[in-house]
Biopython code that builds the backbone (N, CA, C, O; Angstrom):
import numpy as np
from Bio.PDB.StructureBuilder import StructureBuilder

atoms = [
    (1, "MET", "N", (0.845, -1.173, 0.000)),
    (1, "MET", "CA", (0.000, 0.000, 0.000)),
    (1, "MET", "C", (0.895, 1.243, 0.000)),
    (1, "MET", "O", (1.965, 1.254, 0.608)),
    (2, "LYS", "N", (0.448, 2.258, -0.675)),
    (2, "LYS", "CA", (1.197, 3.515, -0.781)),
    (2, "LYS", "C", (0.548, 4.582, 0.099)),
    (2, "LYS", "O", (-0.651, 4.535, 0.374)),
    (3, "GLU", "N", (1.350, 5.531, 0.528)),
    (3, "GLU", "CA", (0.827, 6.729, 1.183)),
    (3, "GLU", "C", (1.408, 7.929, 0.458)),
    (3, "GLU", "O", (2.486, 7.855, -0.132)),
    (4, "TYR", "N", (0.679, 9.031, 0.511)),
    (4, "TYR", "CA", (1.052, 10.226, -0.234)),
    (4, "TYR", "C", (1.117, 11.431, 0.684)),
    (4, "TYR", "O", (0.445, 11.486, 1.713)),
    (5, "LYS", "N", (1.936, 12.395, 0.295)),
    (5, "LYS", "CA", (2.087, 13.642, 1.047)),
    (5, "LYS", "C", (2.085, 14.779, 0.042)),
    (5, "LYS", "O", (2.773, 14.721, -0.978)),
    (6, "VAL", "N", (1.307, 15.814, 0.335)),
    (6, "VAL", "CA", (1.303, 17.028, -0.480)),
    (6, "VAL", "C", (2.074, 18.088, 0.297)),
    (6, "VAL", "O", (1.719, 18.422, 1.427)),
    (7, "VAL", "N", (3.131, 18.614, -0.316)),
    (7, "VAL", "CA", (3.986, 19.604, 0.332)),
    (7, "VAL", "C", (3.843, 20.925, -0.406)),
    (7, "VAL", "O", (4.109, 21.007, -1.605)),
    (8, "THR", "N", (3.420, 21.960, 0.315)),
    (8, "THR", "CA", (3.318, 23.296, -0.259)),
    (8, "THR", "C", (4.712, 23.920, -0.282)),
    (8, "THR", "O", (5.427, 23.909, 0.720)),
    (9, "LEU", "N", (5.081, 24.457, -1.426)),
    (9, "LEU", "CA", (6.421, 25.025, -1.591)),
    (9, "LEU", "C", (6.464, 26.461, -1.091)),
    (9, "LEU", "O", (5.693, 27.315, -1.529)),
    (10, "LYS", "N", (7.375, 26.702, -0.174)),
    (10, "LYS", "CA", (7.657, 28.050, 0.322)),
    (10, "LYS", "C", (9.159, 28.220, 0.211)),
    (10, "LYS", "O", (9.894, 28.013, 1.176)),
    (11, "LEU", "N", (9.610, 28.603, -0.982)),
    (11, "LEU", "CA", (11.039, 28.584, -1.286)),
    (11, "LEU", "C", (11.726, 29.927, -1.143)),
    (11, "LEU", "O", (12.955, 29.984, -1.166)),
    (12, "GLY", "N", (10.980, 31.003, -0.997)),
    (12, "GLY", "CA", (11.587, 32.317, -0.904)),
    (12, "GLY", "C", (11.997, 32.845, -2.272)),
    (12, "GLY", "O", (11.711, 32.226, -3.297)),
    (13, "PHE", "N", (12.662, 33.984, -2.279)),
    (13, "PHE", "CA", (13.042, 34.618, -3.547)),
    (13, "PHE", "C", (14.469, 34.304, -3.950)),
    (13, "PHE", "O", (14.791, 34.307, -5.138)),
    (14, "ARG", "N", (15.328, 34.033, -2.981)),
    (14, "ARG", "CA", (16.722, 33.744, -3.284)),
    (14, "ARG", "C", (16.966, 32.245, -3.214)),
    (14, "ARG", "O", (16.372, 31.545, -2.394)),
    (15, "ASN", "N", (17.834, 31.768, -4.069)),
    (15, "ASN", "CA", (18.258, 30.367, -4.065)),
    (15, "ASN", "C", (17.083, 29.392, -4.171)),
    (15, "ASN", "O", (17.073, 28.359, -3.502)),
    (16, "ARG", "N", (16.108, 29.712, -4.997)),
    (16, "ARG", "CA", (14.910, 28.868, -5.118)),
    (16, "ARG", "C", (15.245, 27.436, -5.535)),
    (16, "ARG", "O", (14.700, 26.482, -4.980)),
    (17, "ILE", "N", (16.132, 27.290, -6.502)),
    (17, "ILE", "CA", (16.492, 25.959, -6.986)),
    (17, "ILE", "C", (17.181, 25.160, -5.887)),
    (17, "ILE", "O", (16.865, 23.988, -5.679)),
    (18, "GLN", "N", (18.111, 25.781, -5.189)),
    (18, "GLN", "CA", (18.825, 25.088, -4.108)),
    (18, "GLN", "C", (17.860, 24.731, -2.977)),
    (18, "GLN", "O", (17.943, 23.635, -2.423)),
    (19, "ASN", "N", (16.951, 25.638, -2.630)),
    (19, "ASN", "CA", (15.974, 25.354, -1.576)),
    (19, "ASN", "C", (15.070, 24.188, -1.971)),
    (19, "ASN", "O", (14.745, 23.347, -1.133)),
    (20, "PHE", "N", (14.661, 24.132, -3.236)),
    (20, "PHE", "CA", (13.817, 23.047, -3.723)),
    (20, "PHE", "C", (14.576, 21.719, -3.663)),
    (20, "PHE", "O", (14.024, 20.698, -3.252)),
    (21, "GLU", "N", (15.826, 21.742, -4.071)),
    (21, "GLU", "CA", (16.657, 20.537, -4.024)),
    (21, "GLU", "C", (16.836, 20.055, -2.586)),
    (21, "GLU", "O", (16.723, 18.861, -2.313)),
    (22, "ASP", "N", (17.112, 20.973, -1.674)),
    (22, "ASP", "CA", (17.274, 20.614, -0.265)),
    (22, "ASP", "C", (15.994, 20.007, 0.306)),
    (22, "ASP", "O", (16.046, 19.043, 1.069)),
    (23, "LEU", "N", (14.845, 20.574, -0.066)),
    (23, "LEU", "CA", (13.555, 20.066, 0.399)),
    (23, "LEU", "C", (13.330, 18.631, -0.094)),
    (23, "LEU", "O", (12.938, 17.759, 0.681)),
    (24, "LEU", "N", (13.581, 18.391, -1.390)),
    (24, "LEU", "CA", (13.410, 17.045, -1.937)),
    (24, "LEU", "C", (14.370, 16.051, -1.292)),
    (24, "LEU", "O", (13.983, 14.919, -1.004)),
    (25, "ASN", "N", (15.603, 16.455, -1.064)),
    (25, "ASN", "CA", (16.575, 15.568, -0.420)),
    (25, "ASN", "C", (16.180, 15.248, 1.017)),
    (25, "ASN", "O", (16.376, 14.123, 1.479)),
    (26, "GLN", "N", (15.632, 16.216, 1.718)),
    (26, "GLN", "CA", (15.182, 15.997, 3.096)),
    (26, "GLN", "C", (14.103, 14.918, 3.140)),
    (26, "GLN", "O", (14.174, 14.001, 3.957)),
    (27, "TYR", "N", (13.104, 15.025, 2.261)),
    (27, "TYR", "CA", (12.036, 14.031, 2.228)),
    (27, "TYR", "C", (12.533, 12.688, 1.698)),
    (27, "TYR", "O", (12.040, 11.645, 2.127)),
    (28, "ALA", "N", (13.489, 12.687, 0.783)),
    (28, "ALA", "CA", (14.043, 11.443, 0.258)),
    (28, "ALA", "C", (14.719, 10.636, 1.362)),
    (28, "ALA", "O", (14.638, 9.408, 1.367)),
    (29, "ARG", "N", (15.381, 11.312, 2.292)),
    (29, "ARG", "CA", (15.997, 10.624, 3.421)),
    (29, "ARG", "C", (14.954, 9.941, 4.300)),
    (29, "ARG", "O", (15.266, 8.975, 4.996)),
    (30, "GLU", "N", (13.713, 10.440, 4.271)),
    (30, "GLU", "CA", (12.619, 9.846, 5.041)),
    (30, "GLU", "C", (11.875, 8.767, 4.244)),
    (30, "GLU", "O", (10.892, 8.208, 4.731)),
    (31, "GLY", "N", (12.335, 8.475, 3.032)),
    (31, "GLY", "CA", (11.735, 7.434, 2.219)),
    (31, "GLY", "C", (10.715, 7.913, 1.204)),
    (31, "GLY", "O", (10.116, 7.094, 0.508)),
    (32, "TRP", "N", (10.501, 9.216, 1.100)),
    (32, "TRP", "CA", (9.533, 9.757, 0.149)),
    (32, "TRP", "C", (10.155, 9.849, -1.233)),
    (32, "TRP", "O", (11.343, 10.139, -1.368)),
    (33, "VAL", "N", (9.347, 9.601, -2.260)),
    (33, "VAL", "CA", (9.772, 9.680, -3.664)),
    (33, "VAL", "C", (8.896, 10.721, -4.348)),
    (33, "VAL", "O", (7.680, 10.744, -4.159)),
    (34, "PHE", "N", (9.524, 11.583, -5.144)),
    (34, "PHE", "CA", (8.798, 12.606, -5.890)),
    (34, "PHE", "C", (7.847, 11.940, -6.864)),
    (34, "PHE", "O", (8.252, 11.055, -7.618)),
    (35, "LYS", "N", (6.567, 12.357, -6.859)),
    (35, "LYS", "CA", (5.561, 11.786, -7.753)),
    (35, "LYS", "C", (5.218, 12.761, -8.866)),
    (35, "LYS", "O", (5.344, 12.416, -10.041)),
    (36, "GLU", "N", (4.782, 13.982, -8.523)),
    (36, "GLU", "CA", (4.433, 14.959, -9.551)),
    (36, "GLU", "C", (4.218, 16.341, -8.955)),
    (36, "GLU", "O", (4.093, 16.510, -7.742)),
    (37, "VAL", "N", (4.178, 17.335, -9.859)),
    (37, "VAL", "CA", (3.797, 18.702, -9.521)),
    (37, "VAL", "C", (2.488, 18.970, -10.254)),
    (37, "VAL", "O", (2.483, 19.057, -11.482)),
    (38, "PRO", "N", (1.382, 19.102, -9.533)),
    (38, "PRO", "CA", (0.111, 19.384, -10.224)),
    (38, "PRO", "C", (0.191, 20.700, -10.991)),
    (38, "PRO", "O", (0.755, 21.679, -10.502)),
    (39, "SER", "N", (-0.366, 20.717, -12.168)),
    (39, "SER", "CA", (-0.339, 21.900, -13.017)),
    (39, "SER", "C", (-1.021, 23.075, -12.339)),
    (39, "SER", "O", (-2.160, 22.960, -11.887)),
    (40, "GLY", "N", (-0.328, 24.205, -12.266)),
    (40, "GLY", "CA", (-0.890, 25.417, -11.687)),
    (40, "GLY", "C", (-0.869, 25.447, -10.166)),
    (40, "GLY", "O", (-1.423, 26.370, -9.568)),
    (41, "TRP", "N", (-0.246, 24.465, -9.526)),
    (41, "TRP", "CA", (-0.188, 24.417, -8.062)),
    (41, "TRP", "C", (1.181, 24.857, -7.589)),
    (41, "TRP", "O", (2.150, 24.816, -8.347)),
    (42, "ASN", "N", (1.261, 25.267, -6.366)),
    (42, "ASN", "CA", (2.523, 25.627, -5.739)),
    (42, "ASN", "C", (2.880, 24.548, -4.715)),
    (42, "ASN", "O", (3.202, 24.845, -3.564)),
    (43, "SER", "N", (2.815, 23.282, -5.163)),
    (43, "SER", "CA", (3.072, 22.163, -4.273)),
    (43, "SER", "C", (3.599, 20.980, -5.075)),
    (43, "SER", "O", (3.568, 20.983, -6.306)),
    (44, "VAL", "N", (4.084, 19.967, -4.357)),
    (44, "VAL", "CA", (4.526, 18.726, -4.979)),
    (44, "VAL", "C", (3.854, 17.563, -4.260)),
    (44, "VAL", "O", (3.460, 17.678, -3.099)),
    (45, "ILE", "N", (3.729, 16.445, -4.963)),
    (45, "ILE", "CA", (3.163, 15.242, -4.368)),
    (45, "ILE", "C", (4.287, 14.222, -4.224)),
    (45, "ILE", "O", (5.023, 13.947, -5.172)),
    (46, "LEU", "N", (4.404, 13.666, -3.014)),
    (46, "LEU", "CA", (5.410, 12.665, -2.713)),
    (46, "LEU", "C", (4.710, 11.355, -2.374)),
    (46, "LEU", "O", (3.563, 11.348, -1.929)),
    (47, "GLU", "N", (5.423, 10.237, -2.593)),
    (47, "GLU", "CA", (4.843, 8.911, -2.379)),
    (47, "GLU", "C", (5.862, 8.024, -1.669)),
    (47, "GLU", "O", (7.066, 8.170, -1.882)),
    (48, "ARG", "N", (5.385, 7.099, -0.822)),
    (48, "ARG", "CA", (6.236, 6.075, -0.250)),
    (48, "ARG", "C", (5.394, 4.865, 0.136)),
    (48, "ARG", "O", (4.173, 4.964, 0.258)),
    (49, "ASP", "N", (6.046, 3.731, 0.325)),
    (49, "ASP", "CA", (5.355, 2.537, 0.769)),
    (49, "ASP", "C", (4.945, 2.714, 2.225)),
    (49, "ASP", "O", (5.751, 3.130, 3.057)),
    (50, "LYS", "N", (3.708, 2.401, 2.526)),
    (50, "LYS", "CA", (3.198, 2.569, 3.881)),
    (50, "LYS", "C", (3.796, 1.531, 4.824)),
    (50, "LYS", "O", (4.098, 1.849, 5.974)),
    (51, "ASN", "N", (3.971, 0.316, 4.364)),
    (51, "ASN", "CA", (4.495, -0.777, 5.194)),
    (51, "ASN", "C", (5.968, -1.012, 4.912)),
    (51, "ASN", "O", (6.356, -2.090, 4.462)),
    (52, "ARG", "N", (6.778, -0.016, 5.173)),
    (52, "ARG", "CA", (8.199, -0.160, 4.871)),
    (52, "ARG", "C", (8.981, -0.614, 6.055)),
    (52, "ARG", "O", (10.197, -0.784, 5.965)),
]
sb = StructureBuilder()
sb.init_structure("model")
sb.init_model(0)
sb.init_chain("A")
sb.init_seg("    ")
for serial, (resi, resn, name, xyz) in enumerate(atoms, 1):
    if name == "N":
        sb.init_residue(resn, " ", resi, " ")
    sb.init_atom(name, np.array(xyz, "f"), 0.0, 1.0, " ", f" {name:<3s}", serial, name[0])
structure = sb.get_structure()
């Protein structure tokens, strides 16, 4: 079974790319995998196995 997390992006004005990368790496260490960015949203969807 999978579980999902929606993360609202609050990256600031400076270093947006680096902040986004750091955010994804932080969640990756917790077992989350990037799934998608909904069109027109300021968020990302992450996925991981619930029974890990």
